[in-house]
DSSP file (Angstrom, degrees, kcal/mol; ACC not computed):
  #  RESIDUE AA STRUCTURE BP1 BP2  ACC     N-H-->O    O-->H-N    N-H-->O    O-->H-N    TCO  KAPPA ALPHA  PHI   PSI    X-CA   Y-CA   Z-CA
    1    1 A M              0   0    0      0, 0.0     2,-0.3     0, 0.0    86,-0.0   0.000 360.0 360.0 360.0 145.4  113.4  118.1   76.7
    2    2 A W        -     0   0    0      1,-0.2     5,-0.2    65,-0.1    69,-0.0  -0.525 360.0 -22.5 -68.1 124.7  115.8  115.4   78.1
    3    3 A E     >  -     0   0    0     -2,-0.3     4,-2.4     1,-0.1    -1,-0.2   0.858  68.5-176.1  42.9  63.7  115.1  112.0   76.5
    4    4 A P  H  > S+     0   0    0      0, 0.0     4,-2.3     0, 0.0     5,-0.2   0.840  79.4  56.2 -59.7 -33.7  111.4  112.5   75.4
    5    5 A R  H  > S+     0   0    0      2,-0.2     4,-2.3     1,-0.2     5,-0.2   0.958 110.2  43.9 -61.4 -49.6  111.2  108.9   74.2
    6    6 A L  H  > S+     0   0    0      1,-0.2     4,-2.8     2,-0.2     5,-0.2   0.909 112.0  53.2 -62.5 -42.7  112.1  107.5   77.6
    7    7 A I  H  X S+     0   0    0     -4,-2.4     4,-2.5     1,-0.2    -1,-0.2   0.923 109.8  48.5 -60.7 -44.0  109.9  109.9   79.4
    8    8 A G  H  X S+     0   0    0     -4,-2.3     4,-2.2     1,-0.2    -1,-0.2   0.908 111.8  49.3 -61.4 -42.6  106.9  108.9   77.3
    9    9 A W  H  X S+     0   0    0     -4,-2.3     4,-3.7     2,-0.2     5,-0.3   0.913 111.3  49.4 -63.4 -42.4  107.7  105.2   77.9
   10   10 A L  H  X S+     0   0    0     -4,-2.8     4,-1.9     1,-0.2    -2,-0.2   0.909 110.7  49.4 -64.8 -41.2  108.0  105.8   81.7
   11   11 A I  H  < S+     0   0    0     -4,-2.5    -1,-0.2    -5,-0.2    -2,-0.2   0.907 121.0  37.0 -63.4 -40.0  104.7  107.7   81.8
   12   12 A G  H  < S+     0   0    0     -4,-2.2    -2,-0.2    -5,-0.2    -3,-0.2   0.939 140.7   4.8 -77.7 -49.1  103.0  104.9   79.9
   13   13 A D  H  < S+     0   0    0     -4,-3.7    12,-2.3    -5,-0.2    -3,-0.2   0.102 108.3  96.2-127.5  21.0  104.6  101.7   81.2
   14   14 A G  E  <  -A   24   0A   0     -4,-1.9     2,-0.4    -5,-0.3    10,-0.2  -0.557  54.9-143.7-113.4 175.2  106.9  102.8   84.0
   15   15 A S  E     +A   23   0A   0      8,-2.6     8,-2.9    -2,-0.2    62,-0.1  -0.987  26.5 156.7-136.5 124.8  107.1  103.2   87.7
   16   16 A Y        +     0   0    0     60,-0.7    59,-1.9    -2,-0.4    60,-0.3  -0.238  18.5 157.8-146.8  51.9  108.9  106.2   89.3
   17   17 A G    >   -     0   0    0     58,-0.2     3,-1.3     1,-0.2    58,-0.2  -0.171  54.1 -68.9 -71.2 169.4  107.5  106.7   92.7
   18   18 A I  T 3  S+     0   0    0     57,-0.5    -1,-0.2     1,-0.2     3,-0.1  -0.327 117.7  10.3 -63.4 139.4  109.3  108.5   95.5
   19   19 A D  T 3  S+     0   0    0      1,-0.2     2,-0.4    -3,-0.1    -1,-0.2   0.737 106.8 105.6  63.4  27.2  112.3  106.6   97.0
   20   20 A K  S <  S-     0   0    0     -3,-1.3    -1,-0.2    -4,-0.0    55,-0.1  -0.990  77.2-111.3-133.5 144.9  112.3  104.0   94.2
   21   21 A T        -     0   0    0     -2,-0.4    -4,-0.2     1,-0.1    41,-0.1  -0.596  49.5-102.3 -68.9 128.4  114.6  103.5   91.3
   22   22 A P        -     0   0    0      0, 0.0    39,-3.1     0, 0.0     2,-0.4  -0.229  44.4-163.3 -54.3 141.2  112.6  104.3   88.1
   23   23 A R  E     -AB  15  60A   0     -8,-2.9    -8,-2.6    37,-0.3     2,-0.5  -0.989  14.3-156.4-134.8 137.7  111.5  101.1   86.4
   24   24 A L  E     -AB  14  59A   0     35,-2.6    35,-2.8    -2,-0.4     2,-0.5  -0.964  10.9-165.9-114.9 128.2  110.2  100.3   82.9
   25   25 A S  E     + B   0  58A   0    -12,-2.3     2,-0.3    -2,-0.5    33,-0.2  -0.957  32.3 109.2-119.0 119.4  108.1   97.2   82.4
   26   26 A N  E     - B   0  57A   0     31,-2.0    31,-2.8    -2,-0.5    -2,-0.0  -0.982  57.7-128.7-170.8 176.1  107.4   95.9   78.8
   27   27 A C        +     0   0    0     -2,-0.3     2,-0.7    29,-0.2    28,-0.3   0.002  62.4 122.4-128.2  28.0  108.1   93.3   76.2
   28   28 A D     >  -     0   0    0      1,-0.2     4,-2.8    29,-0.1     5,-0.2  -0.842  49.9-154.4 -95.1 116.5  109.0   95.4   73.2
   29   29 A D  H  > S+     0   0    0     -2,-0.7     4,-2.9     1,-0.2     5,-0.2   0.876  92.9  53.6 -58.3 -40.9  112.5   94.5   72.0
   30   30 A E  H  > S+     0   0    0      2,-0.2     4,-2.0     1,-0.2    -1,-0.2   0.924 113.1  42.7 -62.2 -44.6  113.1   97.9   70.4
   31   31 A I  H  > S+     0   0    0      2,-0.2     4,-2.5     1,-0.2     5,-0.2   0.947 115.7  48.2 -66.7 -48.8  112.3   99.7   73.7
   32   32 A N  H  X S+     0   0    0     -4,-2.8     4,-2.6     1,-0.2    -2,-0.2   0.913 112.4  48.8 -59.9 -43.7  114.3   97.3   75.8
   33   33 A N  H  X S+     0   0    0     -4,-2.9     4,-2.1    -5,-0.2    -1,-0.2   0.907 111.0  50.5 -63.3 -41.8  117.3   97.4   73.6
   34   34 A Y  H  X S+     0   0    0     -4,-2.0     4,-1.8    -5,-0.2    -2,-0.2   0.941 113.2  45.2 -60.7 -47.9  117.3  101.2   73.5
   35   35 A V  H  X S+     0   0    0     -4,-2.5     4,-1.6     1,-0.2    -2,-0.2   0.921 113.7  48.9 -63.9 -44.8  117.1  101.4   77.3
   36   36 A L  H  < S+     0   0    0     -4,-2.6    -1,-0.2    -5,-0.2    -2,-0.2   0.843 115.3  45.0 -64.7 -33.6  119.8   98.8   77.9
   37   37 A E  H  < S+     0   0    0     -4,-2.1    -1,-0.2    -5,-0.2    -2,-0.2   0.774 120.9  35.8 -80.7 -27.3  122.1  100.5   75.4
   38   38 A H  H  < S+     0   0    0     -4,-1.8     2,-0.3    -5,-0.2    -2,-0.2   0.540 112.6  46.2-108.3  -8.3  121.7  104.1   76.5
   39   39 A F  S  < S-     0   0    0     -4,-1.6     2,-0.7    -5,-0.2    24,-0.1  -0.901  82.5-101.3-136.9 160.8  121.3  104.0   80.3
   40   40 A N        +     0   0    0     22,-0.5    22,-2.8    -2,-0.3     2,-0.3  -0.752  61.3 166.0 -79.9 114.1  122.7  102.4   83.5
   41   41 A T  E     -C   61   0A   0     -2,-0.7     2,-0.3    20,-0.2    20,-0.2  -0.805  29.7-173.3-131.6 165.6  120.3   99.6   84.2
   42   42 A S  E     -C   60   0A   0     18,-1.6    18,-3.3    -2,-0.3     2,-0.4  -0.963  36.9-102.0-152.0 154.8  119.6   96.4   86.1
   43   43 A D  E     -C   59   0A   0     -2,-0.3    16,-0.2    16,-0.2     3,-0.1  -0.635  19.5-161.0 -79.2 131.8  116.9   93.8   86.0
   44   44 A D  S    S+     0   0    0     14,-3.6     2,-0.3    -2,-0.4    -1,-0.2   0.886  81.8   6.5 -75.6 -41.0  114.3   94.2   88.8
   45   45 A R  S    S-     0   0    0     13,-0.8    13,-0.4    -3,-0.1    -1,-0.2  -0.889 100.4 -78.8-132.9 164.9  113.2   90.6   88.2
   46   46 A K        -     0   0    0     -2,-0.3    -2,-0.0    -3,-0.1     0, 0.0  -0.488  55.6-110.5 -64.8 127.8  114.4   87.9   86.0
   47   47 A P        -     0   0    0      0, 0.0     2,-0.3     0, 0.0    10,-0.2  -0.267  42.0-168.2 -57.7 147.2  113.2   88.5   82.4
   48   48 A R  E     -D   56   0B   0      8,-2.0     8,-3.4    -3,-0.1     2,-0.3  -0.965  22.6-106.6-140.7 156.6  110.6   85.9   81.3
   49   49 A L  E     -D   55   0B   0     -2,-0.3     6,-0.2     6,-0.2     2,-0.1  -0.617  30.9-138.0 -82.6 139.0  108.8   84.8   78.1
   50   50 A T    >   -     0   0    0      4,-3.0     3,-1.9    -2,-0.3    -1,-0.1  -0.336  34.5 -95.0 -83.3 174.2  105.2   85.8   77.5
   51   51 A K  T 3  S+     0   0    0      1,-0.3    -1,-0.1     2,-0.1    -2,-0.0   0.807 127.6  51.9 -60.8 -29.8  102.6   83.5   76.1
   52   52 A D  T 3  S-     0   0    0      2,-0.1    -1,-0.3     1,-0.0    -3,-0.0   0.198 124.5-101.8 -95.6  18.0  103.3   84.9   72.6
   53   53 A G  S <  S+     0   0    0     -3,-1.9     2,-0.2     1,-0.3    -2,-0.1   0.599  75.9 136.0  82.4  12.6  107.1   84.3   72.9
   54   54 A K        -     0   0    0      1,-0.0    -4,-3.0   -26,-0.0     2,-0.8  -0.642  58.8-114.6 -92.1 153.1  108.2   87.9   73.7
   55   55 A L  E     -D   49   0B   0    -28,-0.3     2,-0.4    -2,-0.2    -6,-0.2  -0.782  28.3-156.4 -90.8 112.3  110.7   88.7   76.4
   56   56 A Y  E     -D   48   0B   0     -8,-3.4    -8,-2.0    -2,-0.8     2,-0.4  -0.759  16.1-176.3 -89.8 129.1  109.1   90.7   79.3
   57   57 A R  E     -B   26   0A   0    -31,-2.8   -31,-2.0    -2,-0.4     2,-0.5  -0.948  28.1-157.4-127.7 146.8  111.5   92.8   81.3
   58   58 A E  E     -B   25   0A   0    -13,-0.4   -14,-3.6    -2,-0.4   -13,-0.8  -0.933  30.2-171.2-117.0 102.0  111.2   94.9   84.4
   59   59 A T  E     -BC  24  43A   0    -35,-2.8   -35,-2.6    -2,-0.5     2,-0.4  -0.845  17.3-145.2-106.8 122.0  114.3   97.2   84.0
   60   60 A R  E     -BC  23  42A   0    -18,-3.3   -18,-1.6    -2,-0.5     2,-0.7  -0.691  11.7-152.1 -80.5 133.7  115.5   99.6   86.7
   61   61 A I  E >   - C   0  41A   0    -39,-3.1     3,-0.6    -2,-0.4   -20,-0.2  -0.914  17.1-152.8-111.8 106.8  117.0  102.7   85.2
   62   62 A K  T 3   +     0   0    0    -22,-2.8   -22,-0.5    -2,-0.7   -41,-0.0  -0.372  63.5  17.7 -82.0 154.6  119.6  104.1   87.5
   63   63 A E  T 3  S+     0   0    0      1,-0.1    -1,-0.2    -2,-0.1     4,-0.1   0.674  89.5 103.5  67.5  23.2  120.7  107.7   88.0
   64   64 A I    <>  +     0   0    0     -3,-0.6     4,-2.1     2,-0.1     3,-0.4   0.449  45.5  96.1-112.5  -0.8  117.8  109.5   86.3
   65   65 A C  H  > S+     0   0    0      1,-0.2     4,-2.3     2,-0.2     5,-0.2   0.889  82.3  55.6 -56.9 -40.9  115.8  110.7   89.3
   66   66 A P  H  > S+     0   0    0      0, 0.0     4,-2.2     0, 0.0    -1,-0.2   0.889 108.2  49.3 -59.8 -36.2  117.5  114.2   89.1
   67   67 A K  H  > S+     0   0    0     -3,-0.4     4,-1.8     2,-0.2    -2,-0.2   0.900 109.6  50.7 -67.9 -40.4  116.2  114.5   85.5
   68   68 A L  H  X>S+     0   0    0     -4,-2.1     5,-2.3     2,-0.2     6,-1.1   0.868 110.0  51.0 -65.3 -35.1  112.7  113.4   86.5
   69   69 A R  H ><5S+     0   0    0     -4,-2.3     3,-1.1     4,-0.2    -2,-0.2   0.929 107.3  52.7 -65.3 -44.8  112.8  116.1   89.3
   70   70 A E  H 3<5S+     0   0    0     -4,-2.2    -2,-0.2     1,-0.3    -1,-0.2   0.873 110.2  48.6 -57.4 -37.6  113.9  118.7   86.8
   71   71 A L  H 3<5S-     0   0    0     -4,-1.8    14,-0.8    -5,-0.1    -1,-0.3   0.587 113.2-121.8 -79.9 -10.4  110.9  117.8   84.6
   72   72 A G  T <<5S+     0   0    0     -3,-1.1    -3,-0.2    -4,-0.6    -2,-0.1   0.728  87.2 100.4  78.9  22.1  108.5  117.9   87.5
   73   73 A I    > < +     0   0    0     -5,-2.3     3,-1.7     3,-0.0    -4,-0.2   0.449  40.9 126.3-117.5  -2.1  107.3  114.4   87.3
   74   74 A Y  T 3  S+     0   0    0     -6,-1.1   -57,-0.1     1,-0.2   -56,-0.1  -0.323  75.5  21.4 -59.9 135.3  109.4  112.6   89.9
   75   75 A G  T 3  S+     0   0    0    -59,-1.9   -57,-0.5     1,-0.3    -1,-0.2   0.402  83.4 144.5  90.7  -1.5  107.2  110.6   92.4
   76   76 A Q    <   -     0   0    0     -3,-1.7   -60,-0.7   -60,-0.3     2,-0.3  -0.437  27.5-170.2 -70.3 144.9  104.2  110.3   90.2
   77   77 A T    >   -     0   0    0    -62,-0.1     3,-2.9    -2,-0.1     4,-0.2  -0.969  37.6 -40.1-137.8 153.7  102.3  107.0   90.6
   78   78 A K  G >  S+     0   0    0     -2,-0.3     3,-1.0     1,-0.3    -2,-0.0   0.041 125.7   1.3  38.4-116.8   99.5  105.1   88.9
   79   79 A D  G 3  S+     0   0    0      1,-0.2    -1,-0.3    -3,-0.0    -3,-0.0   0.376 122.7  72.5 -84.2   6.1   96.6  107.3   87.8
   80   80 A K  G <   +     0   0    0     -3,-2.9    -1,-0.2     2,-0.0    -2,-0.2   0.260  69.0 120.1-101.8  11.4   98.3  110.5   89.0
   81   81 A K    <   +     0   0    0     -3,-1.0     2,-0.3    -4,-0.2    -8,-0.0  -0.495  36.5 171.1 -74.8 144.6  100.9  110.5   86.2
   82   82 A R        -     0   0    0     -2,-0.2     3,-0.1    -9,-0.1    -6,-0.1  -0.950  36.2 -89.6-147.0 166.8  101.0  113.5   83.9
   83   83 A L        -     0   0    0     -2,-0.3     4,-0.1     1,-0.1   -75,-0.0  -0.384  55.6 -88.3 -73.5 155.3  103.2  115.0   81.2
   84   84 A P    >   -     0   0    0      0, 0.0     3,-0.7     0, 0.0   -12,-0.1  -0.301  34.5-121.7 -60.2 150.6  106.0  117.4   82.1
   85   85 A K  T 3  S+     0   0    0    -14,-0.8     2,-1.0     1,-0.3     3,-0.2   0.916 109.9  45.7 -61.2 -45.6  105.0  121.1   82.3
   86   86 A N  T 3   +     0   0    0    -15,-0.2    -1,-0.3     1,-0.2     0, 0.0  -0.464  69.2 152.8 -98.2  61.3  107.5  122.2   79.6
   87   87 A I    <         0   0    0     -2,-1.0    -1,-0.2    -3,-0.7    -2,-0.1   0.784 360.0 360.0 -63.6 -28.1  106.7  119.4   77.2
   88   88 A H              0   0    0     -3,-0.2    -1,-0.3   -87,-0.0    -2,-0.1   0.419 360.0 360.0 -98.8 360.0  107.8  121.6   74.2
């Protein structure tokens, strides 16, 4: 499967509704660094520090909608998210 780590992160902490650039929201440095290094991104909002000193980011991940369509998960929102059909 294409980028299983990213897909899992998007299902858990992402937003990829119809007609929107997929966005990942979190404050984990390892995840944020991986996404920034491997994908075409932009900040949706200005990153900010959390109460415990972590950097919270809302990162738009550009040019991946065709991949989400191939996996059959494009357009999923909130409690209607599910794993790709061909997870293995």
